[in-house]
N, C-alpha and C positions, 0 to 999 in steps of 0.2 A: 433331141439332145441325147448324146451318148451317155452311158453310165459313168465313165471316167470323167467326163466333163462335169457332170452333175456333182459327183463326189468332190472334185477340185473345188468348185465354187462353194459348196457347203463347208469345206474345210477352211475357208477364208473368213467365216463369220465370227463375230465377237461372241464370247460366252459369258456366264455368270462371273462377275467380279467378286461378289460376296454372297455365295450361295446360302439359302436358307434351309437348315436340316429339317425344321419342322414342316416344310413343304416337300421334303425329299428331292431337292433341286440337284439333278445330275444331268449334265449335257448329254444329248443324243449325238453320238459321234457321226461324222460324215459317212463312214463305211456302212453303218447300219441304216442311217436316215436315206441315203441315196438308194440303196437296194430296196428298201420298204416302199418308197414312192415309185421308183422305176417299175417295180413289180405290179404295184396297183394301177399304173398308168398302161403298161404295155402287155401285160398278161391278161388283166381283167377289164381294162377300159373304164376305170372308176376315177380318172383324174382330168383327162383332156375335156375341155368344154363343160366341166362339172362345177357345182358349188360345193366347195370343200371347207370343212371346219377342222382346225388344230386344236383339240382339247388340252389344257394345260400347256400351252404353247411354249412357255419359257422365252427363250431368245428367238424363237421363231423358225427353227431349223426345218421342222417337217412342213410347216405351212409355206415357207419360202421354196421349199423343194416342189411343192405342188404348183406354185406360180411359175417356176421354171420349166414345169412340164405342162404348161398350157391349160391350167385350170381357169375356168371362166370367172370364178370369183372365190377368193379365200379369206376366211375369217379365223383370226387367232384369238383364243380366249385364255385368260389367266387371271389369277387372283392378285398376283404380285405386280405392282406399278413399275418397280425397278426392272423387272424382266421384260415388260412391255416397252419400256423405253429403249433397251438394247435391241429388241425385235424391230422397232421402228428404224433404229440406226441401220440395222442389217438390211432392211427393205430398201432404204435409201441408197446404201452402197450397191446393192444389186440392181437398182433402178427398176423396181417392180412394185406393184401395188399390193398391199396386205392390210386389210381392215383389222384393226386391233380393238378388243373389248375387254375391260377389266370386270370380272365377275367370279363368283364361286359356281363352279360347274354343277355342284350339287343342288344349287338353288337356281339353276337356269330356268327362266320363265317361258322358254319357247314352247309352242303348242304344235304337236304334230310333227310329221317329217317334212321339215322345210330345208333340209340340207341333203344333197346327194351322197356325200361320202365324208366320214369322220376318220381322222387319223390322229393318233395319239400315243405318247409314251407316258402313261399315268404313273402316279406314285405307286411303288410296288406294295405299299401297305406295311412297311417295316416300323414305321413310326405310328401309323394309325391303321389298325387292322381293317382290311376290307376297303381301303381307299381306292384301290384299283378297280374294284367291282362297282363302286359307286360311280366312277367315271363311265364304265361300260353300260351301266343300267340307263344312264341319261343318253349316252350315244346311240343306243339302239332305239331310243324313243323318237330321236329327232332325224336320224338318217333314213333316207328312202332306199338307197342302193347297197351300201356296205360300210362296215367299220373295220378299220385296221388298227391293231393295238398290240403292244408289247407287254408280256407277262412272264413272270419267273416260270421256268420250265417245271419247278417243283410244284407249282399250283395247277398244272395241266388239267388233271381230272376234275378238280373242282371248278375251274374256269368254264370248261365245256359243259359240265352237268348244270351249272347255275345258269349259263347263258341260254341253254335249250329249254330247260325246265321252267325257269323263273323269269327270265328276260325276254322271252317271246322271240328268240332268234330261230330262223328256220334252218340255219346251218352254222356251224362253228368248225373252222378248219385251220389246223396249224400249217401254214405255208412253209415254214423252215424254222430250224433252231439256230439261234445266233449266239455269239459271245459278246455280252455287253461289258465294256471296259469302264470300270469305275475308278476314276483317278483319286489320288489322295487329297480330298478336298476339305475334309473336316478334322478337327483335333483328335478325335477318337480313332481315326484310321491309322492303322499301325504299319500298313504296307503301302508302297508307292502306288500300286495300282492292283485291282482285283478284277478278275474275268467272272462274270455271273452268266449262267446259261439262261437264256430267254427265248420264249416262243414268239414268232411273229404269226398273229392270228388274223384271219379274215372272217368277219361275222356278217351274215346276211339277215336283215329284219324279216319277219315272217310275212310281212305285207308283199315281199317280193317273190314268195314261193311260186315256183312254176314259171317264173320269167327267165328267158334266155339271156345269158350274159355273154 
């Protein structure tokens, strides 16, 4: 599938009708989502025929992108049942299989690296400090191949230091810097939209150290 086709399909998906600020629910736009998964699939080989998990999947954008790029199996996990309902509708509209699980990522009971690749747009931690790093900590425990995640560019040094020193990542690489479009979703938003600089990261768990990709 070509990048433009992927972006077009993701642009047709339903998004949050009543987003919850306490969960920092912001839709991952089709521009960012398509490039994130296209890069993971075509540059690094981390999607095709792989088991992929979308942490904090929301309406399913990243996970559905993985299914469209021929992942073997995709699991979307989110704490919010309303978001999972929308994700299920989106999967049905695209006529793809997406396994959905309601859970709190921080309390995920999976043991060991049972997923090939984790993709996620975690909460940035503006409502609850460190929420993004909580997601990353769990992702690096259950992924055997790679973790792709979006984090504010302003946190770059902290993210890299923590991933390598405390979370047992063998590598932490910023693939590119992107502009995350935050629309006017909540009452406290004063502007119609705001662009936030975010980094697209690729983390490799230490158990993969020395493996050719």
